[in-house]
Structure formats: C-alpha cells, structure tokens
C-alpha positions as CSV (number, residue, x, y, z in Angstrom):
1,X,0.1,-0.1,0.0
2,X,1.4,3.4,-0.8
3,X,-0.1,6.8,1.1
4,X,-0.2,10.7,-0.5
5,X,0.1,13.6,2.1
6,X,-1.9,16.3,1.1
7,X,0.2,19.2,3.2
8,X,0.2,22.9,3.6
9,X,-3.6,23.2,3.2
10,X,-4.3,26.8,4.2
11,X,-8.4,25.9,4.5
12,X,-9.7,22.0,4.9
13,X,-13.7,21.7,4.7
14,X,-14.2,18.1,6.4
15,X,-17.8,17.8,6.5
16,X,-17.2,16.4,10.3
17,X,-18.1,18.6,12.9
18,X,-15.9,16.4,15.0
19,X,-12.6,17.3,13.1
20,X,-12.9,20.9,13.0
21,X,-14.9,24.5,13.5
22,X,-18.9,24.4,12.6
23,X,-21.1,21.6,10.5
24,X,-18.3,21.8,7.7
25,X,-15.8,21.2,10.2
26,X,-13.2,23.4,8.7
27,X,-9.4,23.1,9.8
28,X,-7.0,25.6,8.9
29,X,-3.3,25.2,8.5
30,X,-3.3,21.1,8.3
31,X,-2.5,18.5,6.4
32,X,-4.8,15.2,5.2
33,X,-3.3,11.5,4.5
34,X,-4.7,9.0,1.9
35,X,-4.1,5.1,2.1
36,X,-5.4,2.5,0.0
37,X,-7.9,4.6,-1.6
38,X,-9.2,6.0,1.8
39,X,-8.7,8.7,4.0
40,X,-6.4,7.6,7.2
41,X,-5.5,10.8,9.0
42,X,-6.2,14.8,9.1
43,X,-4.2,16.6,11.3
44,X,-1.3,19.2,11.4
45,X,0.9,20.4,8.8
46,X,4.1,18.4,8.2
47,X,2.2,14.6,7.8
48,X,4.5,12.1,6.5
49,X,3.6,9.5,3.8
50,X,5.3,7.6,0.7
51,X,4.4,10.6,-1.5
52,X,3.4,14.5,-1.1
53,X,1.8,17.1,-2.4
54,X,2.0,20.6,-1.2
55,X,-1.4,22.8,-1.7
56,X,0.6,25.8,-1.0
57,X,-1.8,27.2,1.2
58,X,-4.9,26.3,-0.9
59,X,-8.0,25.7,0.1
60,X,-9.0,21.7,-0.2
61,X,-12.9,20.6,0.0
62,X,-14.9,17.2,-0.6
63,X,-15.4,16.1,-4.0
64,X,-18.9,16.8,-5.6
65,X,-21.3,14.2,-5.4
66,X,-23.7,14.6,-8.5
67,X,-26.5,12.9,-7.5
68,X,-28.8,13.7,-10.3
69,X,-27.1,13.5,-13.9
70,X,-28.2,11.9,-17.2
71,X,-24.8,11.4,-18.8
72,X,-25.6,8.7,-21.3
73,X,-27.4,10.2,-24.3
74,X,-26.7,11.0,-28.3
75,X,-27.7,13.7,-30.0
76,X,-28.3,17.8,-29.7
77,X,-31.0,20.1,-28.3
78,X,-29.7,23.8,-28.8
79,X,-31.9,24.9,-30.9
80,X,-34.8,24.3,-28.5
81,X,-32.8,25.8,-26.1
82,X,-32.5,28.7,-28.2
83,X,-36.4,28.8,-28.6
84,X,-36.8,28.7,-25.0
85,X,-34.4,31.7,-24.8
86,X,-36.6,33.3,-27.2
87,X,-40.0,32.6,-25.2
88,X,-41.1,29.1,-25.7
89,X,-42.0,27.2,-22.5
90,X,-40.2,24.4,-21.3
91,X,-41.9,20.8,-22.2
92,X,-41.3,17.1,-21.1
93,X,-41.8,16.2,-24.4
94,X,-38.6,17.4,-25.3
95,X,-37.4,13.7,-24.2
96,X,-38.7,12.4,-26.9
97,X,-36.4,14.2,-29.5
98,X,-33.0,12.9,-27.2
99,X,-34.8,9.6,-27.2
100,X,-34.6,9.0,-30.8
101,X,-31.1,10.0,-31.4
102,X,-30.0,7.7,-28.6
103,X,-31.9,4.7,-29.9
104,X,-29.9,5.3,-33.2
105,X,-26.6,5.0,-31.1
106,X,-24.3,2.2,-30.7
107,X,-22.6,1.5,-27.7
108,X,-19.4,2.4,-28.8
109,X,-20.9,6.2,-29.4
110,X,-22.7,6.3,-26.0
111,X,-19.8,5.3,-24.2
112,X,-17.4,7.7,-25.5
113,X,-20.1,10.7,-25.1
114,X,-20.6,9.6,-21.8
115,X,-16.7,9.2,-21.1
116,X,-16.0,13.0,-22.5
117,X,-18.9,14.2,-20.1
118,X,-17.3,12.3,-17.3
119,X,-14.0,13.8,-17.6
120,X,-15.4,16.9,-17.9
121,X,-17.1,16.8,-14.5
122,X,-13.6,15.5,-13.3
123,X,-12.6,19.1,-14.3
124,X,-15.3,20.7,-12.3
125,X,-14.1,18.6,-9.2
126,X,-17.0,16.1,-9.4
127,X,-15.5,12.8,-8.0
128,X,-19.0,10.5,-7.9
129,X,-22.2,10.9,-10.3
130,X,-25.3,9.3,-10.1
131,X,-26.5,8.4,-13.9
132,X,-29.9,7.6,-15.1
133,X,-31.2,6.1,-18.0
134,X,-34.4,7.4,-19.5
135,X,-33.0,8.4,-23.1
136,X,-33.5,4.7,-24.7
137,X,-37.5,4.0,-23.7
138,X,-38.1,0.9,-25.2
139,X,-36.0,-2.8,-23.6
140,X,-32.8,-2.8,-25.7
141,X,-31.8,1.0,-25.7
142,X,-32.4,1.1,-21.9
143,X,-30.4,-2.3,-21.4
144,X,-27.5,-0.6,-23.1
145,X,-28.0,2.7,-21.7
146,X,-27.7,1.3,-18.2
147,X,-24.6,-1.1,-18.8
148,X,-22.5,2.3,-20.5
149,X,-23.6,3.9,-17.1
150,X,-22.4,1.2,-14.8
151,X,-19.0,1.1,-16.7
152,X,-18.8,4.8,-15.1
153,X,-20.7,4.6,-11.9
154,X,-22.0,1.8,-9.4
155,X,-24.9,4.4,-8.6
156,X,-26.9,3.8,-12.0
157,X,-30.6,4.3,-12.2
158,X,-33.4,2.5,-14.4
159,X,-35.3,5.6,-15.5
160,X,-37.8,4.2,-18.3
161,X,-40.5,6.0,-17.0
162,X,-39.3,9.2,-17.7
163,X,-41.4,10.1,-20.4
164,X,-44.4,8.1,-22.8
165,X,-42.9,7.2,-26.1
166,X,-44.7,8.1,-29.2
167,X,-45.5,4.7,-29.9
168,X,-47.4,4.2,-26.6
169,X,-49.8,7.5,-26.8
170,X,-52.6,5.2,-27.1
171,X,-52.0,3.0,-24.6
172,X,-50.3,4.8,-21.5
173,X,-51.0,1.7,-19.3
174,X,-49.3,-1.0,-21.4
175,X,-45.9,1.2,-21.6
176,X,-46.2,1.2,-17.5
177,X,-46.5,-2.5,-17.7
178,X,-43.6,-2.7,-20.1
179,X,-41.1,-0.2,-17.9
180,X,-42.4,-2.6,-14.8
181,X,-41.8,-6.0,-16.4
182,X,-39.3,-6.8,-19.2
183,X,-37.5,-3.3,-19.1
184,X,-37.0,-3.4,-15.6
185,X,-36.0,-6.9,-15.7
186,X,-33.1,-5.9,-18.5
187,X,-32.1,-3.1,-16.6
188,X,-32.0,-4.4,-13.1
189,X,-28.8,-6.1,-13.4
190,X,-27.2,-3.0,-13.8
191,X,-28.6,-0.9,-11.6
192,X,-28.6,0.1,-7.8
193,X,-32.2,2.4,-8.0
194,X,-35.5,3.3,-10.0
195,X,-36.8,6.7,-10.7
196,X,-40.1,7.8,-12.5
197,X,-40.8,11.5,-13.4
198,X,-43.9,12.4,-12.3
199,X,-45.4,15.2,-13.9
200,X,-48.4,16.3,-16.4
201,X,-47.0,15.2,-19.6
202,X,-44.9,12.2,-17.8
203,X,-46.7,10.4,-15.2
204,X,-49.3,10.4,-12.7
205,X,-49.0,9.7,-9.3
206,X,-50.7,6.0,-9.7
207,X,-48.5,5.0,-12.3
208,X,-45.4,6.3,-10.9
209,X,-46.3,4.0,-7.9
210,X,-46.6,1.1,-10.1
211,X,-43.1,1.7,-11.2
212,X,-41.1,2.1,-8.4
213,X,-42.7,-0.6,-6.1
214,X,-41.7,-3.1,-8.9
215,X,-38.6,-1.4,-8.8
216,X,-38.0,-2.2,-5.2
217,X,-39.5,-5.6,-5.3
218,X,-36.6,-6.2,-8.2
219,X,-34.4,-4.9,-5.2
220,X,-33.8,-1.5,-6.5
221,X,-33.9,1.8,-4.2
222,X,-36.4,4.9,-4.8
223,X,-35.6,7.9,-6.2
224,X,-38.5,10.5,-8.0
225,X,-38.4,13.2,-10.2
226,X,-41.2,15.4,-8.4
227,X,-43.1,18.8,-8.4
228,X,-40.6,20.5,-11.6
229,X,-43.5,21.9,-13.3
230,X,-46.3,22.8,-11.0
231,X,-47.0,21.3,-7.8
232,X,-48.4,17.9,-8.2
233,X,-47.8,14.6,-5.9
234,X,-44.5,14.0,-6.8
235,X,-43.1,15.0,-3.2
236,X,-45.6,13.4,-1.5
237,X,-45.3,10.3,-2.8
238,X,-41.8,10.2,-2.7
239,X,-41.9,10.9,1.3
240,X,-45.0,8.6,1.6
241,X,-42.7,5.5,0.1
242,X,-39.7,6.4,1.7
243,X,-37.4,7.4,-1.6
244,X,-33.8,8.3,-0.9
245,X,-34.0,11.2,-2.7
246,X,-37.0,13.4,-4.7
247,X,-35.7,15.9,-7.2
248,X,-36.3,19.2,-8.9
249,X,-38.8,20.6,-6.0
250,X,-39.4,23.7,-7.9
251,X,-43.1,24.4,-6.8
252,X,-43.8,23.2,-3.3
253,X,-47.0,24.0,-0.9
254,X,-46.8,23.6,2.7
255,X,-47.8,20.8,3.0
256,X,-44.4,19.2,0.7
257,X,-42.6,21.5,2.8
258,X,-43.7,19.6,6.1
259,X,-43.6,16.5,4.5
260,X,-39.9,16.8,3.3
261,X,-39.1,18.4,7.1
262,X,-41.0,15.1,8.8
263,X,-39.2,12.5,6.4
264,X,-36.0,10.9,5.4
265,X,-36.3,11.6,1.9
266,X,-33.4,14.3,0.6
267,X,-35.2,17.4,-1.3
268,X,-32.7,17.7,-4.3
269,X,-32.2,21.0,-5.9
270,X,-31.3,21.2,-9.6
271,X,-30.9,25.2,-10.1
272,X,-29.0,24.9,-13.4
273,X,-32.2,23.4,-14.7
274,X,-34.5,26.2,-13.3
275,X,-31.5,28.8,-14.7
276,X,-32.1,26.8,-18.4
277,X,-36.1,26.9,-17.9
278,X,-36.5,30.2,-16.7
279,X,-38.8,28.3,-13.8
280,X,-38.5,29.9,-10.4
281,X,-36.1,28.7,-8.2
282,X,-37.1,26.2,-5.5
283,X,-37.8,27.7,-1.8
284,X,-34.6,26.1,-0.4
285,X,-35.1,28.6,2.8
286,X,-38.5,27.0,3.5
287,X,-37.1,23.2,3.0
288,X,-34.3,24.1,5.4
289,X,-36.1,25.8,8.0
290,X,-38.9,22.7,8.1
291,X,-35.3,20.4,8.9
292,X,-35.0,18.6,6.0
293,X,-31.7,17.4,4.3
294,X,-31.5,19.4,0.9
295,X,-28.6,18.1,-1.9
296,X,-27.6,20.0,-5.0
297,X,-27.1,18.6,-8.2
298,X,-26.0,19.4,-11.8
299,X,-28.9,17.3,-13.7
300,X,-26.4,17.0,-17.0
301,X,-28.9,16.3,-19.8
302,X,-29.4,17.8,-23.1
303,X,-32.6,19.5,-22.6
304,X,-32.6,21.4,-20.0
305,X,-29.8,21.4,-17.8
306,X,-26.7,20.8,-20.2
307,X,-23.7,21.3,-17.8
308,X,-21.2,19.7,-15.6
309,X,-20.8,22.3,-13.3
310,X,-21.1,22.2,-10.0
311,X,-19.9,25.6,-9.1
312,X,-22.1,26.8,-10.9
313,X,-25.3,25.4,-9.3
314,X,-23.5,26.5,-5.5
315,X,-23.3,30.3,-7.2
316,X,-27.1,30.0,-8.2
317,X,-28.0,28.2,-5.0
318,X,-26.7,31.2,-3.5
319,X,-27.6,33.8,-5.5
320,X,-31.4,32.9,-6.3
321,X,-32.4,30.4,-3.4
322,X,-30.7,32.8,-1.1
323,X,-28.7,29.6,0.5
324,X,-25.2,30.3,2.3
325,X,-22.2,29.5,0.8
326,X,-21.5,26.7,3.6
327,X,-25.2,25.6,2.8
328,X,-24.8,25.1,-0.7
329,X,-21.1,23.9,-0.3
330,X,-22.5,20.9,2.2
331,X,-25.5,20.3,-0.1
332,X,-23.5,19.7,-3.4
333,X,-21.2,17.4,-1.3
334,X,-22.4,15.7,2.1
335,X,-26.1,16.2,0.6
336,X,-25.3,14.4,-2.5
337,X,-23.8,11.7,-0.4
338,X,-27.0,11.4,1.8
339,X,-29.2,11.4,-1.4
340,X,-27.4,8.4,-2.5
341,X,-27.6,6.7,0.9
342,X,-23.6,6.8,0.8
343,X,-21.6,6.8,3.9
344,X,-18.4,6.9,2.4
345,X,-18.6,9.9,0.0
346,X,-19.0,13.6,0.8
347,X,-16.6,14.1,4.0
348,X,-13.1,14.1,4.3
349,X,-12.4,12.1,7.2
350,X,-11.2,8.5,8.2
351,X,-12.7,6.1,6.5
352,X,-14.1,7.9,4.0
353,X,-13.2,7.3,0.1
354,X,-10.5,9.3,-0.7
355,X,-12.0,12.0,-2.5
356,X,-10.7,15.7,-2.6
357,X,-10.8,18.5,-4.8
358,X,-7.6,21.0,-4.4
359,X,-9.2,24.5,-5.3
360,X,-7.2,27.1,-6.3
361,X,-8.3,29.8,-4.1
362,X,-8.6,30.6,-0.7
363,X,-11.8,29.4,-0.2
364,X,-15.0,28.1,-1.6
365,X,-16.6,31.2,-1.4
366,X,-14.5,31.9,-5.0
367,X,-17.5,29.7,-6.4
368,X,-19.9,32.3,-5.8
369,X,-17.6,35.2,-5.7
370,X,-16.0,34.4,-9.1
371,X,-18.7,32.7,-10.7
372,X,-17.7,30.7,-13.6
373,X,-13.6,31.1,-13.5
374,X,-12.5,27.5,-13.5
375,X,-11.2,27.4,-9.9
376,X,-10.5,23.4,-9.6
377,X,-6.9,22.6,-9.3
378,X,-6.5,19.0,-8.7
379,X,-9.1,16.3,-8.8
380,X,-8.5,13.0,-6.4
381,X,-10.8,10.2,-6.5
382,X,-10.1,7.5,-4.4
383,X,-6.7,8.7,-3.4
384,X,-5.9,8.9,-7.1
385,X,-5.1,12.4,-9.0
386,X,-7.8,11.9,-11.7
387,X,-7.4,15.4,-12.6
388,X,-4.6,18.6,-12.5
389,X,-4.7,22.0,-14.1
390,X,-1.2,21.5,-14.2
391,X,1.6,18.7,-13.6
392,X,2.3,18.0,-9.8
C-alpha cells in the first residue's frame, strides 16, 4: 500500500464537525493523508507519507457528489434551448427528441460521449456521479444505456418511466407494464436505483407508484422526479414510499415542505435546470427551516441542464435560492452523498473514500464570488489524481 499526504492546506473542509469548526468541520493550516483509497488521517501540517503534495496554502474540499445526472445520451437540443430563450415554454416532451437520437446510437458511441462528459465533470471537481437511463424508452436501448452507465459509476438509476414514447401514446398503461416488467428485468442487473418522472406530460402518481413498487420488489432503491413544472403529488409520494431522494422540488406547497421536514427523503435541488427553463427557483430557505436534508446536483442532460459545473449550481443556490455558501457546499457534497445513501462519500474524515478537490483559491466562497472562473486545481478520486490543471 502507498500513501499520499496533501500538506500545507490553508483551509480544509471536512464535513465532519468532530474534526473542526462548525457544521463543515473546517480546519486551517493542516494536512490529510490517503492510503489504499481511503482517508486515514487529518491533522497538523507536516504529515509524512510515501508521496506528498504541497497545497501551497490553498483550500481543499470534499469531492462533489452529483446525485442526479443523465450522462448517457446522444444528439443535441441547442435549437430547443435557443427557442426557449426566445420565449418558448419548457415541455417534457422534448425528451423524445433525445430518445430518437439515443436509440440510433451504438454502445461505443454512447460510451465515448458519456466518458467525455464524465471527464468534464472531473475537471469541475465532481468525484462521484449518479447516472440515469431514460433516453432509450424501449427495452434494448434502456438496457444499453444502463450498461454504459455502469462502467462509470456504481450508482446507476433505471428511468424507463421518463416520458411516454410516441408509439405508446394511445396506450400509456401498456408502456407502464413494459417498464415494470420486461424492461426492468433487462436493466436491473446494472442498476442500484429506480426513478420515475411524476409530472403532467409524463406519468401520474398511480403510474409512478406502480413503477417504483416494482423496482423495490426487484431490489432497487427509490428515487423520484417531482414538482418540477407545478405543484403535484410527487413530493408526497416520494416521502410516503421512503424514496432516498425527490428531485427538482421547484414548486412546493406547505404540505410538501412539511412532508420533507418530517421524512427521510432528501430534497435535491437542480438550479441549473431552473436557470435553463426559466422556472422559479426552489424555496430552499423554507425547506431548510423545516429540517429537511438538502442536496444540489447538476442534472446534466441535453434539454434542460447541459452543464457539468457544480460550481455554477452553487452560485445559483446562493444568489437565487438564498442559501449560504456553507449550506450550498454541504448540499453539493455531503447532501449528494445522503441522497445516494452513501456514508463513504461527501466528507474528508478517516474511513471515507479518498475523494478531494484542491482549489486554486483560498476559500469555497470563490465559487460564488468569481462565478464561471475555473478554480478547481486538482481532483482526487479514491486517492488517485484524476485531473490536474497543471503538472504536480
């Protein structure tokens, strides 16, 4: 086993209150040590190891945990985005455009496109991703997407219930039965989770319940898209079923906020989507005040959030959702880990996976203070350097 010390850290965010100051467990003038892919020590500067990296007084944070992405897809929807910027409203039906392109792409094409997006995320400090299917909408294409996703992460989500494909418009119940039957059987071996889009223009609460319960019977954990385009039953259904996360949460009524505060379901906000679709931003302060756990994710996809920048999401959460920088950083790291039920991610403390990001900055505030500026200097995943802005 070899060890690596990152030394001379000006500010270390651990997300472990036992290791430092406040909820983020902040430490100054310190070092951390990785060994065999995990964090083994956080302590004073000058730690010894087989290899050493001098952080030069810069800030180190836990790697971002992106708990909601759609990295596996083909095609482009830039024209749709341009039309929306010119005043057209966002509609979930655009998903079918991507499904047509994805169905026509071979596994190698999808693999290379997804790999490129994952590499882009590493440059932005994303050390772990969840990846959904949902752009195949037929059994073999969904299976292919899940297989490609499983090569990039162990948090793959089957999202056959993303939108109704054109060939089933006259018989939506038949498509739901396909999703919860043969399609689920084909995809489940590659997946840890199942998801559904509970929304007008997608699937109603009864259809989503049927899909999620079938997934649970197949041994998959539950996730749900809810309350993106308007108030609806999504949040309540997710909490009732004990889903790990309900994502979007753009339109929330008092009952939704109360349910999130009283349940174990994480509210995952996707502010880059609201930016792209010109929807309102989620009422983060109300959800936090209710005591709910909150995550931030990029929702990387071609139609409503074509970005892999968690820094951008943090800036939006602070500027538009009135979260503090510390709250937004926690949501993008430990919050994402909570949404994936991962105790090994989202923190820099002994026993955690050795995921860390060295910033070319003295503080995470620069994600908001210098929006759009690339401040990630190095990204470590499992103790290995996966990306560096310059040779070290």
